[in-house]
N, C-alpha and C positions, 0 to 999 in steps of 0.2 A: 436579127441583135435582139442578145437582155435591152429588154427598157430601161434603161435609168435612171427616175424616176420609182422603179418599182420597189421591198425592201426584198434581200436576197435571204435566203432562208437560214441563214449565221445571224441577220437581225430579226431573227423572229424567234430564231431557240434565246436565244442575250437572251431578249424581253420577255421570254413564258420561263424563266432562268429567277430571275431579278424579281420579277411579275410575285412567283414562288416565294423567294428570298425574305421579302416584302412581309409578305404575310404572315411569314414564321415569326419574322421580331414582332412584328403587331401579335398577336397571339402569347408572346413569349412577355412581353411587356405585360400586356393586359390576367397574364394568370400576373406573374409578381405580382399586379400592382391588389391585386384580391386576398392571394394571401398573406401580405401586408398587413390587411385588413382588416381581415377575422383573427392574425396576430393581434395588434391593437384590441383589436377585441375583446380577447379572451384574456390582456394582462387587468386587460382596465376590470372583466368581473372578476379579477384576484383580486383585485384593488389597489395591481400595480403601477407606477408611473410607464406608458412606451418607449417612453426617453430615457428613463432609468431603471427600468429592468433588470438587467441583467446583473449592474452592483446591487442594486436588492435583496435580489438572489443571494447571490455573494455575500453582503455582508448581515442576511439570515442562515443561509449556513454557516458560517462561523463561528455565530450566535450558539446556534444547533447542539444541543444537547449526546446527539449519535454522534457528530464527530471531534464529539471530544474525546483524547487520553481515559481509559479508561483506567480506575483506581486499580494498587497492585492489593495482593492480596496482602503484603504487609500491612495497606495503611486500611485494611478494612477492617484483619483482625484486633489493630490496636484500637476499633474504634469500638468496635464488640467487647474487649477490654473492658475500658473507657466509661460503656454504659453499664455496665455490671460489676465497679468501682461504683459508681454514681445509685444506685441503686434500682435502676430503668428496667434491667433482665435479672432472672437468678441465673443462679450455678446454673441450672440445668438449659435455660435457653443458649447459654451464653455454650457452653457444649452442644447445642445442634448448630448453635449459628457457627459455630471454629469447622463442627465436617462438613458443614454448607459450601464455608469458603474454600476450605481445604480441599472441595470434592472439583468443586471449577476449575479447581490447575490444569 
């Protein structure tokens, strides 16, 4: 007759699985904390507030000239013609500038 106070094999298996799952959860929590700490350090070194870094980056990108729409060839040609009329560039320079602008099309 089996001892009723002795743990059954299924109880032991459950205990092992429960322990392993607990260890995995603790490791994931520690890894998340380390990652968050490193991210905060990087953001602070870059001069950003970790609490509002995403908004700050979006605001900087919005102001960036790299994301601004490019000027049209027509506006660039008008500007070159205006420079020539004001005497800031010669006719030869205007011609070269015009060729460069039209070559970019």
